[in-house]
Structures are given as C-alpha cells and as structure tokens.
C-alpha positions as CSV (number, residue, x, y, z in Angstrom):
1,M,0.0,0.0,0.0
2,A,1.3,3.5,-0.8
3,I,0.0,7.0,-1.0
4,T,2.1,9.5,-3.1
5,I,1.6,13.2,-2.7
6,L,1.5,14.9,-6.1
7,K,0.6,18.4,-4.9
8,K,0.2,20.0,-1.5
9,P,0.0,23.5,-0.1
10,L,3.1,25.5,0.7
11,E,4.3,26.2,4.2
12,L,2.1,29.3,4.4
13,V,-0.9,29.9,2.2
14,P,-3.6,32.6,1.8
15,A,-6.8,31.0,3.2
16,Y,-9.2,32.5,0.6
17,N,-7.3,31.1,-2.4
18,D,-7.5,27.5,-3.7
19,I,-5.7,25.1,-1.3
20,E,-5.3,22.1,-3.5
21,V,-4.2,18.5,-2.6
22,Q,-3.4,15.9,-5.2
23,A,-2.3,12.3,-4.5
24,S,-2.2,8.9,-6.0
25,T,-2.6,5.4,-4.6
26,T,-1.5,1.8,-5.5
27,Q,-4.6,0.3,-3.9
28,H,-7.4,1.7,-6.1
29,A,-8.5,-1.8,-7.2
30,Q,-9.4,-2.8,-3.7
31,P,-13.1,-3.4,-2.9
32,N,-15.0,-0.2,-2.3
33,F,-11.9,1.9,-2.3
34,K,-11.9,5.5,-1.3
35,F,-9.4,8.0,-0.1
36,K,-9.9,8.9,3.6
37,V,-9.0,12.6,4.1
38,T,-8.8,13.9,7.7
39,V,-8.4,17.7,8.1
40,D,-7.2,18.4,11.6
41,F,-7.0,21.8,13.3
42,P,-4.8,20.9,16.4
43,S,-4.8,24.3,18.1
44,L,-8.6,24.5,17.8
45,G,-9.5,20.9,18.6
46,Y,-11.5,20.3,15.5
47,S,-11.2,17.5,12.9
48,H,-13.1,16.7,9.7
49,I,-13.2,13.3,7.9
50,Y,-14.0,12.9,4.2
51,Y,-14.3,9.8,2.1
52,V,-13.4,10.8,-1.4
53,S,-13.7,8.6,-4.6
54,A,-10.7,8.3,-6.8
55,V,-10.7,10.1,-10.2
56,E,-8.6,9.1,-13.2
57,T,-8.6,5.6,-11.7
58,D,-6.1,6.2,-8.9
59,K,-5.9,9.9,-8.1
60,L,-7.2,12.2,-5.4
61,Y,-8.2,15.8,-6.1
62,F,-9.3,17.8,-3.0
63,N,-9.6,21.5,-2.3
64,L,-9.3,22.6,1.3
65,V,-10.4,26.2,0.9
66,D,-14.0,25.9,2.1
67,I,-12.9,23.9,5.1
68,V,-10.1,26.2,6.2
69,T,-12.1,29.4,5.8
70,K,-14.6,28.1,8.3
71,Y,-12.0,28.6,11.0
72,I,-10.4,31.8,9.8
73,R,-11.7,34.9,11.6
74,N,-11.4,38.5,10.3
75,Y,-11.0,40.8,13.3
76,V,-12.7,44.1,12.5
77,P,-11.3,46.6,15.0
78,Q,-13.9,49.0,16.4
79,E,-13.8,51.4,19.3
80,L,-10.2,50.7,20.1
81,D,-8.5,52.2,23.2
82,G,-4.8,51.8,22.7
83,F,-3.1,48.5,21.9
84,I,-5.4,45.5,21.6
85,G,-4.1,41.9,21.3
86,V,-6.1,39.9,18.7
87,G,-4.6,36.4,19.3
88,G,-4.1,33.7,16.7
89,I,-7.6,33.6,15.2
90,E,-6.5,35.0,11.8
91,M,-3.9,32.3,11.2
92,V,-4.6,28.6,11.7
93,Q,-2.4,25.5,11.5
94,V,-3.8,22.6,9.5
95,T,-2.7,19.0,9.4
96,V,-4.0,16.8,6.6
97,Y,-3.9,13.0,6.8
98,I,-4.5,11.1,3.5
99,D,-5.2,7.4,4.2
100,E,-6.6,4.5,2.1
101,Y,-10.0,3.0,3.0
102,Y,-11.2,-0.3,1.5
103,S,-12.9,-3.5,2.6
104,G,-14.4,-1.5,5.5
105,T,-10.9,-0.8,7.0
106,S,-8.7,2.4,7.1
107,H,-5.1,1.9,6.2
108,T,-2.5,4.5,7.2
109,G,-1.1,6.7,4.4
110,T,0.7,9.9,4.8
111,S,0.3,13.5,6.2
112,F,1.5,17.1,6.0
113,T,1.1,20.3,7.9
114,F,0.7,24.0,6.8
115,K,-0.5,27.3,8.0
116,A,-3.2,29.5,6.4
117,W,-3.7,33.2,7.1
118,N,-6.7,35.4,6.2
119,G,-5.3,36.7,2.9
120,A,-6.3,36.5,-0.8
121,L,-3.8,36.9,-3.5
122,T,-3.9,37.4,-7.3
123,K,-2.2,34.7,-9.3
124,D,0.8,36.8,-10.1
125,E,1.5,37.4,-6.4
126,R,1.5,33.8,-5.3
127,G,4.9,32.3,-4.4
128,V,6.7,30.6,-1.7
129,Y,5.7,32.3,1.6
130,A,7.2,31.9,5.0
131,I,6.2,33.2,8.4
132,N,9.2,35.6,8.4
133,N,7.5,37.5,5.6
134,Y,4.8,38.6,7.9
135,I,6.2,39.0,11.5
136,I,8.1,42.1,12.6
137,N,11.6,42.0,11.1
138,T,14.4,44.3,10.0
139,G,14.3,43.2,6.4
140,R,11.3,45.4,5.5
141,N,10.7,49.1,6.0
142,N,7.0,48.3,6.2
143,I,6.8,46.4,9.5
144,W,3.0,46.1,9.7
145,L,0.5,44.0,7.9
146,N,-1.3,46.9,6.4
147,Q,-0.6,48.1,2.8
148,I,-1.0,51.7,3.6
149,E,1.2,54.0,1.5
150,G,2.6,55.8,4.5
151,G,4.1,52.6,5.9
152,L,7.5,53.6,4.6
153,V,10.6,55.0,6.2
154,S,10.6,57.7,3.5
155,G,7.4,59.1,5.1
156,G,4.3,58.4,3.0
157,E,1.2,60.5,3.7
158,V,-2.3,59.4,4.6
159,R,-5.2,61.9,4.6
160,I,-8.1,61.3,7.0
161,K,-11.0,63.2,8.4
162,S,-11.2,64.5,12.0
163,N,-13.3,61.6,13.1
164,Q,-11.9,58.7,11.2
165,D,-10.1,55.4,12.2
166,L,-6.7,54.4,11.0
167,V,-5.8,51.0,12.5
168,L,-2.3,49.6,12.2
169,K,-1.8,45.8,12.6
170,F,1.3,43.8,13.4
171,L,2.1,40.1,13.6
172,Q,4.4,39.5,16.6
173,T,6.4,36.7,18.2
174,T,7.9,36.5,21.7
175,S,11.2,37.9,20.3
176,N,9.9,40.2,17.5
177,Y,7.3,42.7,18.7
178,I,6.0,46.3,18.9
179,N,7.0,48.2,22.1
180,T,5.9,51.8,21.6
181,V,4.0,54.1,19.2
182,T,5.1,57.8,19.4
183,I,2.9,60.6,18.2
184,E,4.4,64.0,17.2
185,T,1.8,66.8,16.4
186,Y,2.3,69.9,14.2
187,D,0.3,72.9,13.3
188,S,-0.6,74.2,9.8
189,S,2.7,76.1,9.5
190,G,4.7,73.0,10.3
191,G,5.4,74.1,13.8
192,F,6.0,71.4,16.4
193,I,3.3,71.2,19.1
194,S,3.9,68.1,21.4
195,T,5.0,64.5,21.7
196,S,2.9,61.6,23.2
197,Y,4.0,58.0,23.8
198,I,1.7,54.9,23.8
199,A,3.5,51.8,25.2
200,S,2.3,48.3,24.4
201,P,1.2,46.5,27.6
202,D,2.1,43.1,25.9
203,A,5.7,43.7,25.0
204,P,7.0,41.1,24.6
205,P,4.0,38.8,24.1
206,S,3.8,36.1,26.7
207,N,3.3,32.4,26.3
208,I,2.2,32.4,22.7
209,A,3.9,31.6,19.4
210,F,2.2,34.3,17.3
211,E,-0.1,37.2,18.2
212,S,-1.6,40.0,16.2
213,V,-1.8,43.4,17.9
214,V,-3.7,46.4,16.6
215,I,-3.7,50.1,17.5
216,D,-5.9,52.9,16.1
217,V,-3.7,55.9,15.3
218,G,-6.5,57.7,13.5
219,T,-8.1,60.8,14.8
220,N,-10.9,58.7,16.4
221,G,-8.4,56.4,18.1
222,L,-6.2,59.1,19.5
223,N,-9.2,61.1,20.8
224,R,-10.6,57.9,22.4
225,I,-7.5,56.6,24.1
226,S,-7.5,56.6,27.9
227,S,-5.1,59.0,29.8
228,G,-3.5,56.1,31.7
229,K,-2.2,54.6,28.4
230,V,-0.4,57.8,27.3
231,T,2.8,59.4,28.7
232,G,3.8,62.9,27.5
233,T,1.1,65.2,26.3
234,F,-2.5,64.3,26.8
235,P,-5.0,64.7,25.2
236,I,-2.8,63.9,22.1
237,L,-4.8,66.0,19.6
238,S,-5.9,69.6,20.0
239,S,-7.8,72.0,17.7
240,T,-4.5,73.4,16.4
241,V,-3.2,70.1,15.1
242,A,-3.0,70.0,11.3
243,Y,-1.0,66.8,10.9
244,Y,1.0,64.4,13.0
245,L,3.8,61.8,12.6
246,V,3.5,58.3,13.9
247,Y,6.7,56.5,14.9
248,V,6.4,52.7,15.3
249,G,9.1,51.3,17.7
250,C,9.8,47.6,17.5
251,T,12.2,45.2,19.1
252,V,13.7,42.6,16.7
253,G,16.1,40.3,18.5
254,A,18.8,42.6,19.9
255,G,18.0,45.5,17.6
256,S,15.3,48.1,17.2
257,Q,13.7,50.0,14.4
258,N,11.4,52.9,13.9
259,S,9.0,53.6,11.0
260,I,7.2,56.8,10.3
261,L,3.8,57.6,9.0
262,K,2.5,61.1,8.3
263,V,-1.2,61.6,8.9
264,V,-2.9,64.8,7.6
265,I,-6.2,65.9,9.0
266,D,-8.3,67.0,6.1
267,D,-12.1,67.7,6.4
268,C,-12.3,69.4,3.0
269,A,-13.7,66.8,0.6
270,P,-13.9,68.1,-3.0
271,S,-17.7,67.6,-3.0
272,G,-20.3,65.3,-1.4
273,D,-19.4,63.2,1.6
274,N,-16.4,61.1,2.5
275,V,-16.9,57.3,2.6
276,P,-14.0,55.1,3.7
277,L,-14.2,51.6,2.2
278,F,-12.4,49.0,4.4
279,Y,-11.0,45.9,2.8
280,L,-8.7,43.0,3.8
281,S,-5.2,43.4,2.6
282,R,-3.1,40.5,1.2
283,F,-1.3,40.3,4.5
284,G,-4.4,40.0,6.7
285,A,-5.0,43.6,8.0
286,F,-7.9,45.9,7.2
287,D,-6.9,48.9,5.0
288,F,-9.1,51.6,3.7
289,H,-9.5,53.9,0.7
290,N,-11.4,57.1,0.9
291,F,-14.0,57.7,-1.7
292,T,-14.9,61.3,-2.2
293,G,-17.1,63.3,-4.5
294,N,-20.7,62.8,-5.5
295,H,-22.0,59.5,-4.1
296,V,-25.2,58.6,-5.9
297,K,-27.9,56.6,-4.1
298,T,-30.6,54.9,-6.1
299,L,-33.8,53.2,-4.8
300,N,-35.9,50.9,-7.0
301,A,-39.3,49.9,-5.6
302,E,-41.8,47.6,-7.2
303,R,-45.3,46.6,-5.9
304,S,-47.4,43.6,-7.1
305,M,-51.1,43.7,-6.7
306,F,-54.0,41.3,-7.1
307,A,-57.8,42.0,-7.3
308,G,-60.3,40.9,-4.7
309,L,-63.3,38.8,-5.8
310,N,-66.4,40.8,-6.6
311,N,-68.8,38.0,-5.6
312,Y,-68.5,34.9,-3.5
313,F,-70.6,31.9,-2.3
314,Q,-72.2,32.1,1.1
315,G,-74.2,29.4,2.8
316,S,-73.8,26.0,4.6
317,H,-73.7,22.4,3.7
318,T,-77.3,21.9,4.8
319,S,-79.0,24.9,3.3
320,G,-77.0,25.3,0.1
321,S,-75.1,28.4,-1.2
322,T,-76.0,31.6,-2.9
323,Y,-74.0,34.2,-4.8
324,T,-73.4,37.2,-2.6
325,P,-71.9,40.6,-3.8
326,R,-68.8,41.5,-1.9
327,P,-69.0,44.8,0.0
328,T,-67.7,47.7,-2.0
329,Q,-64.8,48.5,0.4
330,L,-63.3,45.1,-0.3
331,I,-63.3,45.2,-4.0
332,E,-60.1,47.3,-4.5
333,D,-56.8,45.7,-5.5
334,K,-54.7,44.2,-2.7
335,V,-51.0,44.3,-2.3
336,Y,-49.3,41.0,-3.0
337,N,-45.7,41.9,-2.3
338,N,-43.3,44.9,-2.1
339,T,-39.8,44.7,-3.5
340,Y,-37.2,47.4,-3.0
341,K,-33.5,47.6,-3.8
342,K,-31.1,50.2,-2.6
343,N,-27.8,50.8,-4.4
344,R,-25.0,53.2,-3.8
345,S,-22.3,54.3,-6.2
346,L,-18.9,55.5,-4.8
347,Q,-16.4,57.5,-6.9
348,S,-12.7,57.7,-6.1
349,Q,-10.4,60.6,-7.0
350,S,-7.9,60.1,-9.7
351,L,-5.8,57.0,-8.9
352,S,-2.0,57.2,-8.5
353,E,0.1,54.2,-9.6
354,Y,0.3,53.2,-5.9
355,D,-3.4,53.4,-5.6
356,Q,-4.0,51.1,-8.5
357,N,-1.6,48.5,-7.1
358,K,-3.1,48.8,-3.6
359,L,-6.7,48.6,-4.7
360,Q,-6.1,45.2,-6.2
361,D,-6.5,44.1,-2.6
362,L,-9.9,45.8,-2.5
363,I,-11.2,44.1,-5.6
364,T,-10.0,40.6,-4.4
365,S,-11.0,41.1,-0.8
366,P,-13.4,38.5,0.7
367,V,-14.6,41.0,3.3
368,I,-15.7,44.6,2.7
369,Y,-17.0,47.2,5.1
370,T,-18.2,50.8,4.8
371,N,-18.1,53.3,7.6
372,A,-20.2,56.2,6.4
373,D,-20.8,57.8,9.8
374,Y,-17.4,56.8,11.3
375,N,-19.1,54.9,14.1
376,V,-21.0,52.0,12.6
377,Y,-19.4,49.5,10.2
378,K,-21.6,48.0,7.5
379,F,-20.7,44.7,6.0
380,H,-21.1,44.1,2.3
381,A,-20.9,40.6,0.8
382,P,-18.4,40.6,-2.2
383,S,-21.2,39.4,-4.4
384,D,-23.0,42.7,-3.8
385,V,-20.1,44.9,-4.9
386,N,-19.1,45.7,-8.5
387,Y,-16.1,47.7,-9.6
388,T,-15.5,49.7,-12.7
389,I,-12.2,51.5,-13.8
390,E,-13.0,54.7,-15.8
391,N,-10.5,56.5,-17.9
392,R,-10.7,60.2,-18.3
393,A,-8.1,62.5,-19.8
394,E,-5.3,60.1,-19.2
395,M,-6.4,59.6,-15.5
396,Q,-8.1,56.6,-14.0
397,F,-10.9,56.5,-11.5
398,L,-12.4,53.6,-9.6
399,K,-16.2,53.4,-9.4
400,V,-17.7,51.1,-6.8
401,N,-21.4,50.0,-6.9
402,L,-22.8,48.7,-3.6
403,K,-26.1,46.9,-3.1
404,E,-27.1,48.6,0.1
405,G,-30.0,47.7,2.3
406,Q,-32.4,44.8,1.6
407,T,-34.6,43.3,-1.0
408,E,-37.9,42.6,0.8
409,R,-40.8,40.6,-0.4
410,R,-43.8,40.8,1.9
411,Q,-47.0,39.0,1.2
412,N,-50.2,40.7,2.5
413,G,-53.5,38.9,3.2
C-alpha cells in the first residue's frame, strides 16, 4: 500500500485562495476503495473526515479552501482604546492525513502540515511564503501587515477626516514585537506642538507563538484613548493640530527599528461626503481607501397587486349556497408583495500608480465594510459589490457600486 503526494499546499498559504491537494494510490483496485482525508485543526480541537472517490482511476483531487475558511476569523477593529491583542484567530495550523479506505478498514497513508492566514492573492502574487515574511523583522521598511502607503521610512502620507479610524496591525512573536508608538503633532505652518507615547502592555507577548496586535492611530483612536495609556502630552490631539507623525518602535532580536507615518487631518472633501471603504489586505490587516465626490444613491421599488373577488358563495352544507356581492370597500386591488432595492455608487479621486496596485486588494477582498458615519461599520458581501475602472483625460478613477439595504418581499393577506 502506498500514497504518493503529487501536490500539496506551501508552508504558508492565503486562506481565501484555492488550497489544492493531489495524491495517487496503489490500492485503487481494492473493494469499495476511497481516499480517507482527515483535516485536523490541532490548536482549535476540530477534525473533519471525508471519504473521497478516486478520479482518473487512482488519483485524489481535493480542495481545502472551504474547510479552512470556516475557522479563519477576520477581526474588525472597532472602538479601540490603545493597543489590543487579537490572538491567533486569523492564522490557523492545519494537518492533513491522507489514508486509504477499503474493505471496511482504514489503512494509514501519509500526512503534511501547513498554516493559512486570512489573505487572498492574485495569481501573479503567489509564491513561496514563509512566516518571516509577515512577522516584525528588520528586512522590511513596512513592518506592519497593512498596505498603507505611509508605511515607509521615506514618510508616506495618509489623509483622514477629523473623526476617522486608521488602524495599524502587526504580527508578533515572543522575540519580535512592537513596544511603543510615538505621536508628534504639528500645526498648519509645520510648527512642532507636542509628543505623546503609547506603550504596548504586551511587549514582549507572553506564552504564545504568534499574536496580532492592533492600535488605532487615526483621529478617532487618538481622541478615544485613555489617559493612563499615554505618557507625555494628553490629550494627544488639539484644535491646532493639522498633521501628526506616527513612529512605530519595535524590538527585533537585539536591535530596534522605527518607522514613520504622516497623517494629515483633512475635512475638506472636494464635494459630497467622505466614505471610507475598508477591505482585507493581502497580509491580513484591514486597510481603507477614501471615496470622495458625488456619491449617488438609487432606490428601486416595485409593488405587485391582485384584485379581490367581486362576488363569493355564502351558505352552509345543509341549506345550500347563494352568490353574494362582496362589500364595495373590499373590491379594491390588494398588495401581494413589495420589493425594494437600494444601491450606492462611490467614486474615487484620480488614482495614482500606488493606488492602482493597492486597490487590487480591495477588488479581491473576501470581506468589505463601509463606515459612512465613522461609528457603525456596515458589512457588504463581495457578491453585492461591483467595480469599474473609468479612464478620463489620461487619468483613472475607480467606481464602486454597492447593493445597500435589503430586498424585501412581503405578502399581505
């Protein structure tokens, strides 16, 4: 007896892409032969067993994506107060056992183990991934999981409203971790105002192999943070702050590293309102893109009617029946059902080359949220979102159509 693995997942795979297993067997001619596939999640305590018929006489083709994504959780950070540890829910370890089953008996085959994280990649981005590509390390200027342009030592810029979230997310180990976030504030003339320090209470992380940690460094997060979590100037933001710099301090082995992010407070949208669209980046953190301009809402409503009977039979089984006119007030048409559909169209500003690359993550994201009033996150299923790239005068714009609200069918009487 022998099982040969023809194809298996890499060491680390994006959970929302295909996770394919292919194998062959020498026992396919045995009575009632099937492959026995056991998918084990050791850290969660769950196992799934599948009996799969061979194809092409002796081969197994099996896709793990629907099983793995059942146990992947996307942590949507809301109402954060300083550093929050997320734990390992967004990365799971999976062990797959492929055995032979025939004549009513299971025969041991082979197994392999891999990790899956809550990412989704396009085909040209897929390659050999390792854990070190994601945890804090000195080999990358961008030491967080977000794909925000400002995550660069060169000092990229992010523009947000005065009541908006900007959550940074990091994957840590017990030796590589975030220790402090420093905020320096400046006025509209570039004059320095103050410095504030937010220390991580879980540095280094204790008794875990991996842990995600998040912190909201947006205007919402800095205004919400408790005084006991800040040293230096508190409150961090004042009415004179026009922009601020975020320094991310991390410990990597014996060394340390700081990265800088420039956050500009901008309440002057070109027209209409400002709607941030949150999506899952390829590394497993939620990023956003601000859609500004005229946001069109449409509402389509339909109503189906049916007519009541003008006459009806009235009587009993003993005395017989007679035709009786229906009262006038009951003759009018009755509502059979109401159907309404609410759609919203979001328009971006002209896209830079960086925006076009970054927004590939938006288009492939399995999870999408809007935050129109900066307090309540609204989930949108990917099947309810359509994207269109528009070209105008050598510039590109992204148009997003959202199916908002519900489609309701209500039958009445």
